[in-house]
NUNUKOL-123647 format. One record per residue: residue in one letter; x, z, y of N, C-alpha, C in turn. Coordinates in steps of 0.001 Angstrom, whole numbers, plus 500000, padded with zeros to 6 digits. Layout:
AXZYXZYXZY
...
This chain:
M565680574288969299564095575439970479564546576624969217
I563514577609969598563334578595968216562123579202969220
T560586580023968542559693580376968671559597581187968239
F559277582410968540559062583973968122557513583985967946
V557089583764967584555899584305967799554868585436967291
A553992586283968002553771587064967626551996587601967389
V552010587599966592550038587930966822549402588683966708
V548539589493968062548941591410968372547266592384967751
K547751592963967119546002593525967396546512594298968465
R544964594994968997545767596766969980545913597617968741
K546084597878969815545717599739968988544891600124969336
E544704601489967505543557602155967382543020603254968976
G541909602629968994541346603533970070542156603235971410
L542295601799971887542380601704972661541481600336972966
G540979600891974630539864599847974915540191598142974954
F539248597469975449540319595986975140541080595342977070
D540220596303977704540832596703978942542515597044979336
D541880598512978829543602598742978658544353598030978269
F544663597329977118545328596569976027545596595857977333
R544561595183978491545008593506978472545143593996980267
K545352595512980691546896596075981270548049595966981130
L547848596169979545549045597515979244550179595713978740
W549021594418978301550095593825977479549472592346979138
C548932592527979846549350591153980449549525592032981737
E550088592491982097550452593036983899551737593865983746
E552051594855983323552924595247982290554048594763981608
H553508594399980662554645593572979700555474593117979597
P554811591169980065555372590446980590557031590836981472
E556920591072982851557771591733982944558999591941982245
L559311593220981904559728593031980572560183592122980172
V559696590922979292560313590257978314561131589318978364
L560565589177979997561239588185981222562895588514981659
A562758590208980967564164590938981620565009590794980393
M565057589875979360565845590236977630566405588819978196
P567797588831978370568411587548978169568158586968977491
G567802585234977172568032584351976513565863583823976427
V565638584298976841564301584781977220563682582324978137
R563573581967977478563421581021978171561909580802977960
G561305580817978163559922580604977883559006581967977940
Y557985582007978042557040583113977830555175582986977721
Q554381583064976591553098582656977278552052583981976867
Q551425583923976160550142584995976024548548583954975864
Q548316584445974593547069584219974525546082585264974521
L545602585577975340544362586523975737542678585869974357
A542662586891973840541547587045972792540317586575974024
H539312585875974532537844585759975123537294586307974942
D537270587042976086534967588063975668536077588818975234
G537068589290974797537769590282974250537215591676974470
A536629592204976498536329593131975934534363593051975099
R534384592306974899532627592081974603532390591367973082
R533533591082972628533167591009970938534657591300970673
D534429591854969136535249592624968187536196591412967013
W537268591023968637538327589370967547538813590053966784
P539288589651965242539883589865963936541384590329964444
I542179589934966525543274589753966266543540589710968723
D543486590398969030543951590465970596544384589608970942
G545659588784970687545992588237971548547713587311970177
V547642586298970603548948585373970390550385585273971608
A551266586431971410552356585388971849553465584822971214
E553242584405972689554879583022972282556140583351973314
L557525583953972323558599583787973255559764582478972316
S560541581504973993560992580719973022562577581227973696
F563365580679972603564619580923972899565988579412972826
D566749579423973177568030578156972515567497578454970488
D567735579383970167568317579672968657567999581239968242
P568179581083966524568015582584966581568791583294966885
A570597582635966955571126583818966949570300584559968705
A570601583820969890570134583624970994568470585079970420
M567918585100970161566400585841970245566819586650969588
K567588587117968390568557588079968141569341589370968755
A570314588165970015570961589382970624570421589412972051
A569013589022972053567612589449973220566454591048972788
F567077590495971560565939591435971135566894593375971238
A568095593003970510568914593409970256569738594630971920
S568609593348973059569787593997974153568782595675975011
P569708596544975873568707597420975856567316596613977093
E566859595823976970566188595266977719565203594913976542
G565294594199975749564694594170974516564428595440974159
Q565184596564973879564399597236974027563072598079974114
A563663598695975325562971599027976770561454597760976542
A561331596557975682559834596454976099559348595774973921
T560176596543973329559641596685971833559718598122972037
D559555598875972761559453600452972714557864600840974174
H557919599666975268556660599203975164555662598850974922
Q556118598511973757555309597780972882554033598419972610
E555221599964971998554656600660971081552392601934971806
L552880601461973201551581601153974078550719600833974160
F550671599823972904549244598470973405549282597818972199
A549988598223971071549764597135969947548665598151968508
G549104597759968022549544598856966579549026597739965593
D549022596596965844549574595649964279550067594066964687
V551026594221964498551686592273964851552216592321964183
T551707590905963652552668589676962390553039588561962807
W554633588608963303555108587607964338555534586069962721
F556509585728963147557261584513962968558092583925963837
L558834583095963473559474581881963799559415580681963291
A559547579508964601558976578749964418559432577478965396
E559356576404964934560220575342965333558952574622966098
P558901574602967856558093573662969054557093572290968125
R556193571836968160555708570678968376555073570160968822
G555327569255969856554255568525970906553842567349970292
Y552426567226971243551850565836970715551140565652971522
G551636565914972580550420565952973992549040566277974015
A548765565502974968546868565968975055545891564646975566
R544644564755974749543753563557975282543155563693976628
A543167562631977247541912562424978670540926562678977729
């Protein structure tokens, strides 16, 4: 399993509420249509409409392996998701990660 992690800062001039609508309501459908996506999770900045955090969110896309990830982004569905990202994302920094789970304490 490999995880594509994207750290997202919204497009300059775009309000947080508009960012949230585009990213949290519209974008997931496009991402989940990409072939080979095993999981998708977003972390939206808490109270971002009232506080200016250095980032607005983090997205995690899970794939079986790097080849599956490359095929997903190269697909027409991957292009559609990438094109949609241009509407809301100003700066995106990404990296590939190997997930590690350690459980939670009660």
